[in-house]
C-alpha positions in Angstrom: 42.4 127.9 171.5 41.5 124.9 173.6 43.4 123.6 176.6 44.2 120.4 174.8 46.1 122.4 172.2 48.1 124.1 174.9 49.0 120.8 176.4 50.1 119.5 173.1 52.4 122.5 172.4 53.7 122.5 175.9 54.8 118.9 175.2 57.1 120.3 172.5 58.5 122.8 175.0 59.0 120.0 177.5 60.9 118.0 174.9 63.2 121.1 174.4 63.6 121.3 178.2 64.7 117.7 178.3 67.3 118.5 175.6 68.6 121.3 177.8 68.8 118.9 180.7 70.9 116.4 178.7 73.2 119.2 177.7 73.8 120.3 181.3 71.7 123.4 181.0 68.9 124.5 183.3 65.9 122.5 181.8 63.7 125.2 180.3 62.3 124.8 176.8 60.2 127.0 174.6 58.4 127.0 171.3 56.6 129.7 169.3 53.4 128.7 167.5 51.7 130.6 164.8 48.5 129.4 163.0 48.8 125.9 164.5 52.4 125.5 163.4 55.6 125.5 165.5 57.8 128.1 163.8 60.6 128.2 166.4 62.0 125.8 169.0 64.7 126.2 171.6 66.0 125.6 175.1 68.4 127.3 177.5 71.9 127.5 176.2 73.7 129.9 178.5 76.5 127.4 179.3 77.0 126.3 175.7 77.0 129.8 174.2 78.7 131.5 177.2 75.8 134.1 177.0 73.7 135.2 179.9 70.9 136.1 177.5 70.7 132.6 176.0 67.4 131.8 177.7 65.0 129.5 175.9 62.5 132.4 175.4 65.1 134.8 173.9 66.4 132.0 171.5 62.9 131.3 170.2 61.9 134.9 169.9 65.0 135.4 167.7 64.3 132.3 165.6 60.6 133.3 165.2 61.7 136.8 164.0 64.0 135.2 161.4 61.1 133.0 160.2 58.6 135.9 160.0 61.2 138.4 158.7 60.8 141.0 161.5 61.0 141.6 165.2 57.2 141.9 165.7 55.5 138.5 166.3 51.8 139.0 165.5 49.5 136.0 165.8 52.1 134.1 167.8 52.0 132.2 171.1 55.1 131.5 173.1 55.0 128.3 175.2 57.6 128.0 177.9 58.0 125.4 180.6 58.8 127.8 183.4 57.5 131.4 184.0 59.7 133.9 182.3 62.3 136.1 184.1 62.2 139.9 183.8 64.6 139.9 180.8 62.5 137.4 178.9 59.2 139.0 179.8 60.6 142.4 178.6 61.6 140.8 175.3 58.1 139.4 174.8 56.6 142.9 175.4 59.1 144.3 172.9 58.2 141.6 170.3 54.5 142.5 170.7 53.8 138.9 171.4 50.1 138.4 171.8 50.1 135.4 174.1 52.3 133.6 176.6 51.6 130.1 177.9 53.8 128.7 180.7 54.0 125.7 182.9 55.5 126.1 186.3 55.7 129.4 188.3 59.1 130.7 189.3 58.7 132.1 192.8 62.3 133.4 192.9 62.5 135.0 189.5 59.1 135.0 187.7 57.9 138.1 185.9 54.5 136.9 184.7 52.7 136.9 188.0 55.0 135.5 190.7 57.5 138.3 191.7 56.4 140.8 189.1 53.8 140.9 186.4 55.6 142.8 183.6 53.6 141.1 180.8 50.3 142.4 182.0 51.4 145.8 183.4 49.1 148.5 182.1 51.9 151.0 182.2 53.6 149.4 179.1 52.3 150.1 175.6 51.8 146.3 175.1 50.4 143.6 177.2 50.2 139.8 176.7 47.4 137.4 177.4 48.8 134.9 179.9 47.8 131.3 180.4 49.6 129.5 183.2 49.8 126.1 184.8 49.8 124.0 181.6 51.7 120.7 182.4 53.2 122.6 185.4 53.8 119.4 187.4 56.0 118.0 184.6 57.9 121.2 184.2 58.5 121.6 188.0 59.6 118.0 188.3 62.1 118.3 185.6 63.6 121.4 187.3 63.7 119.6 190.7 65.4 116.6 189.2 68.0 118.8 187.5 68.9 120.6 190.7 68.9 117.4 192.8 71.4 115.9 190.4 73.5 119.1 190.5 73.7 118.9 194.3 75.1 115.4 194.3 
């Protein structure tokens, strides 16, 4: 897959992040792509659902599983605007997701290279290909804008 494709699908994830922002949620968005088609979309919904696990990644993993009819996600790529946390990284491993593409790193909670690297840890029975930094500036700016507004 070429970088231009990654940028295109990250645009869909960024659109989801903007929806989260509008809803008062931390602006993280995600999409799952299989064979060039977005099969699942979502964004953070912890506040709306009153659910600590309602991260964008968990939501799209569940939706993709519904579309494919199972918990394994062969041939799929998950695009997310910010590096996944340990919970989300663990869910990706469990889903046997082949590829993760993310935008901005999360120095305080990232588990795909920043604090931890769960998704490429050789001790697990499954590892993901990771591509990072796709439209990272846009993702980081959206997060910064959200938290600036929250501090007002």
